[in-house]
N, C-alpha and C positions, 0 to 999 in steps of 0.2 A: 209525384214528388221525387226530387233527386236525392239519392242516398250519398253519404260521404264517400269521396274518392272517385266519383264519376267524372268523366271528361269535362263537362260544363263547370262543375264546381272547381276542379283543378285549374282550369283555364281562368276562371274568375279570380282565384287566389293568386295565380301567377301575374295577372294584369296589375293587381294592386301592389305586387312586389317588384315590378319592373320600373326602373327609373334611369335617368341620365346620371353619369358619374364621370369625373375626370380620370384619365388614364393614370395620372400621377397618384391618385388615391388608391389605385389597385396594385401598386408596386410590390407590396408585401405578398399579395396573393400570387402575382406573377413569379416572384422569386421562389415561391413554394411549388410552382408548377400546377397551380389550381385554376388558371385562367384558360378558358376554352373560347377560341375565335369562332364566330358564326358568320358566314358569308352574308353580305347584304342582300343576296338574292333569295335567302331563306327567311321564313317568318320566325323571329326569335322565340315567340311564345310556343310555336309548334315544336321547335327544337327542345325547349324546356319541358314541354309536355312529354315528349318521347323519352327524354332522359328520366323524368319522374316515373314513367311506365317501364323503364329498363328495356327499351326496345333496341337490343343489340344489333339486329340486322339493319335497322334504319340508320343507326349511327355508323356502322361499318360502310354502308353505301355512301353516306355523306362524307365520311373521311376519305374514301377511295376517290371521290370526285373533288376533293380538297375544298369542300363547302363547310366543313367543321374540322377543327384541329388546334394544334398548339399555336401560340403567338410567336412568330419567328423573332429573333433578336433584332433584325432590321426593321420589322414592322413595329416592334415595341419602342425602338429608338425614334422612329418617325412619329409615332403617336405622342411620345414624350416631348419631342422637339416642338411639335405644333400645338402642344397642350390640348390634345384631343379630348372631346367629351363623347362618351360612348353610351349606348343603351346597355344595360346590364340587368341580369336576374341571377339570384343565387339559388342553386340547387346543391346544397351542402354535400360534399366539400367544394364543389365546383362553382366558379363564377363564369357564366356565359356572357360574352361581350360581343357587341355588333356595332360597327361604325356605319352609321347611316347618313353622315354629313348633314345633320340637322333636318333630315326628313322625318315625317310623322311615321310612327310604327305601323299604324293601320290606316 
């Protein structure tokens, strides 16, 4: 039996909390600096799991490789202009977003 907080349970919970959202609906969070961009080459759920686990080393590596980080003003404007729909998951206070261009998450 899986005890609370184990990886499988966390991943299952994250799956149910992951959804598509328009970039325009995230403007308030972006203005607060709470939106984290996740590269399309990464698994959004894996990144969310590592954030939940407070895996600082993993995040530093992703940030150094520019796979995770802030949403630049140019990217924010491009998403706004094309009315982008993004995959998102909330790990308070952060909103992790990923632009998969209508690809399936898994």
